[in-house]
ZAMI-837804 format. One record per residue (C-alpha): residue number from 1; x negated, y, z; residue in one letter; chain. Coordinates in steps of 0.5 Angstrom, whole numbers, plus 500, padded with zeros to 3 digits. Each point is the difference from the previous one (the first is absolute). Layout:
N
@nr:NUM, xx:X, yy:Y, zz:Z, rest:a, kette:A
...
This chain:
113
@nr:1, xx:507, yy:273, zz:662, rest:m, kette:A
@nr:2, xx:501, yy:495, zz:505, rest:i, kette:A
@nr:3, xx:493, yy:497, zz:500, rest:r, kette:A
@nr:4, xx:499, yy:493, zz:498, rest:v, kette:A
@nr:5, xx:494, yy:495, zz:501, rest:d, kette:A
@nr:6, xx:501, yy:494, zz:497, rest:a, kette:A
@nr:7, xx:507, yy:496, zz:498, rest:v, kette:A
@nr:8, xx:502, yy:493, zz:502, rest:w, kette:A
@nr:9, xx:506, yy:496, zz:497, rest:l, kette:A
@nr:10, xx:505, yy:496, zz:503, rest:a, kette:A
@nr:11, xx:500, yy:492, zz:496, rest:v, kette:A
@nr:12, xx:507, yy:499, zz:503, rest:e, kette:A
@nr:13, xx:506, yy:504, zz:498, rest:p, kette:A
@nr:14, xx:505, yy:504, zz:504, rest:i, kette:A
@nr:15, xx:507, yy:503, zz:500, rest:d, kette:A
@nr:16, xx:500, yy:506, zz:497, rest:m, kette:A
@nr:17, xx:504, yy:502, zz:505, rest:r, kette:A
@nr:18, xx:495, yy:501, zz:504, rest:s, kette:A
@nr:19, xx:499, yy:506, zz:503, rest:g, kette:A
@nr:20, xx:493, yy:504, zz:504, rest:a, kette:A
@nr:21, xx:502, yy:496, zz:507, rest:d, kette:A
@nr:22, xx:500, yy:492, zz:496, rest:r, kette:A
@nr:23, xx:495, yy:502, zz:495, rest:l, kette:A
@nr:24, xx:496, yy:502, zz:507, rest:l, kette:A
@nr:25, xx:501, yy:494, zz:503, rest:a, kette:A
@nr:26, xx:500, yy:495, zz:493, rest:r, kette:A
@nr:27, xx:492, yy:504, zz:501, rest:v, kette:A
@nr:28, xx:499, yy:498, zz:505, rest:v, kette:A
@nr:29, xx:501, yy:493, zz:499, rest:q, kette:A
@nr:30, xx:496, yy:499, zz:495, rest:v, kette:A
@nr:31, xx:494, yy:503, zz:501, rest:f, kette:A
@nr:32, xx:501, yy:501, zz:507, rest:g, kette:A
@nr:33, xx:498, yy:509, zz:502, rest:a, kette:A
@nr:34, xx:503, yy:505, zz:496, rest:a, kette:A
@nr:35, xx:494, yy:504, zz:499, rest:q, kette:A
@nr:36, xx:498, yy:508, zz:499, rest:a, kette:A
@nr:37, xx:500, yy:501, zz:492, rest:h, kette:A
@nr:38, xx:502, yy:494, zz:498, rest:h, kette:A
@nr:39, xx:507, yy:498, zz:494, rest:g, kette:A
@nr:40, xx:502, yy:494, zz:501, rest:y, kette:A
@nr:41, xx:504, yy:498, zz:494, rest:l, kette:A
@nr:42, xx:506, yy:496, zz:499, rest:f, kette:A
@nr:43, xx:505, yy:497, zz:495, rest:a, kette:A
@nr:44, xx:507, yy:496, zz:499, rest:n, kette:A
@nr:45, xx:501, yy:493, zz:498, rest:a, kette:A
@nr:46, xx:500, yy:501, zz:492, rest:r, kette:A
@nr:47, xx:496, yy:505, zz:502, rest:a, kette:A
@nr:48, xx:502, yy:508, zz:496, rest:t, kette:A
@nr:49, xx:501, yy:505, zz:506, rest:r, kette:A
@nr:50, xx:494, yy:499, zz:504, rest:i, kette:A
@nr:51, xx:499, yy:505, zz:507, rest:k, kette:A
@nr:52, xx:492, yy:503, zz:501, rest:l, kette:A
@nr:53, xx:501, yy:501, zz:509, rest:l, kette:A
@nr:54, xx:494, yy:505, zz:502, rest:v, kette:A
@nr:55, xx:498, yy:501, zz:507, rest:h, kette:A
@nr:56, xx:496, yy:506, zz:500, rest:d, kette:A
@nr:57, xx:498, yy:501, zz:508, rest:g, kette:A
@nr:58, xx:506, yy:503, zz:502, rest:f, kette:A
@nr:59, xx:506, yy:498, zz:497, rest:g, kette:A
@nr:60, xx:503, yy:495, zz:493, rest:v, kette:A
@nr:61, xx:501, yy:501, zz:493, rest:w, kette:A
@nr:62, xx:504, yy:496, zz:496, rest:c, kette:A
@nr:63, xx:501, yy:501, zz:493, rest:a, kette:A
@nr:64, xx:504, yy:495, zz:494, rest:a, kette:A
@nr:65, xx:499, yy:500, zz:493, rest:r, kette:A
@nr:66, xx:503, yy:496, zz:495, rest:r, kette:A
@nr:67, xx:499, yy:500, zz:493, rest:l, kette:A
@nr:68, xx:506, yy:502, zz:495, rest:n, kette:A
@nr:69, xx:498, yy:492, zz:496, rest:l, kette:A
@nr:70, xx:496, yy:494, zz:502, rest:g, kette:A
@nr:71, xx:496, yy:499, zz:505, rest:g, kette:A
@nr:72, xx:495, yy:500, zz:506, rest:f, kette:A
@nr:73, xx:494, yy:496, zz:499, rest:v, kette:A
@nr:74, xx:501, yy:497, zz:506, rest:w, kette:A
@nr:75, xx:496, yy:493, zz:503, rest:p, kette:A
@nr:76, xx:503, yy:495, zz:502, rest:r, kette:A
@nr:77, xx:501, yy:496, zz:506, rest:k, kette:A
@nr:78, xx:494, yy:495, zz:502, rest:g, kette:A
@nr:79, xx:498, yy:501, zz:493, rest:s, kette:A
@nr:80, xx:494, yy:504, zz:504, rest:t, kette:A
@nr:81, xx:499, yy:497, zz:506, rest:g, kette:A
@nr:82, xx:502, yy:505, zz:504, rest:t, kette:A
@nr:83, xx:505, yy:503, zz:502, rest:n, kette:A
@nr:84, xx:496, yy:508, zz:500, rest:a, kette:A
@nr:85, xx:496, yy:503, zz:494, rest:l, kette:A
@nr:86, xx:496, yy:506, zz:499, rest:t, kette:A
@nr:87, xx:500, yy:505, zz:495, rest:l, kette:A
@nr:88, xx:495, yy:505, zz:496, rest:t, kette:A
@nr:89, xx:502, yy:508, zz:500, rest:r, kette:A
@nr:90, xx:500, yy:496, zz:492, rest:e, kette:A
@nr:91, xx:504, yy:494, zz:503, rest:q, kette:A
@nr:92, xx:506, yy:504, zz:502, rest:f, kette:A
@nr:93, xx:500, yy:506, zz:494, rest:d, kette:A
@nr:94, xx:503, yy:494, zz:495, rest:a, kette:A
@nr:95, xx:503, yy:495, zz:504, rest:l, kette:A
@nr:96, xx:504, yy:507, zz:502, rest:v, kette:A
@nr:97, xx:501, yy:500, zz:493, rest:l, kette:A
@nr:98, xx:502, yy:493, zz:498, rest:g, kette:A
@nr:99, xx:492, yy:499, zz:497, rest:l, kette:A
@nr:100, xx:497, yy:492, zz:500, rest:p, kette:A
@nr:101, xx:497, yy:504, zz:507, rest:w, kette:A
@nr:102, xx:495, yy:492, zz:500, rest:q, kette:A
@nr:103, xx:498, yy:501, zz:494, rest:r, kette:A
@nr:104, xx:497, yy:507, zz:500, rest:l, kette:A
@nr:105, xx:492, yy:498, zz:500, rest:e, kette:A
@nr:106, xx:502, yy:495, zz:494, rest:a, kette:A
@nr:107, xx:504, yy:505, zz:496, rest:l, kette:A
@nr:108, xx:493, yy:505, zz:500, rest:k, kette:A
@nr:109, xx:497, yy:495, zz:495, rest:r, kette:A
@nr:110, xx:500, yy:498, zz:494, rest:i, kette:A
@nr:111, xx:497, yy:495, zz:500, rest:t, kette:A
@nr:112, xx:502, yy:496, zz:493, rest:h, kette:A
@nr:113, xx:504, yy:503, zz:493, rest:m, kette:A
C-alpha cells in the first residue's frame, strides 16, 4: 500500500481532464511543493468528481473517484478563507464516501431528543 501521512484538500475547482503532471503543477502552485507521503485532493466545479494525487517519495500516483448518485461535500472558494485545507484520516474517509466530513465531531454526540 501507498503510505499517506497527510491529506490536503484544494478548495478551488480543477478541470477533471487534468492528468498527473497538471495536478502536480497545481500542487506546487497551491501548496508550495509536493511533500513525500502526502495526498492532494481536487474536485471539479460541481463536486461530482474528485482526483487524489499522492507523492510516494519516488513518483506520483493519481486516482479518480465519482459517486453513482449525488456529489461530494466540498467547500466553496471563499468560504474557508484559504485555498487549501488539511484533512484527518477520518474526514478523508467520510469525504470519499460523500458524507458530511466537516460535521463529524458534531455527529458523534446526541445533545437532545
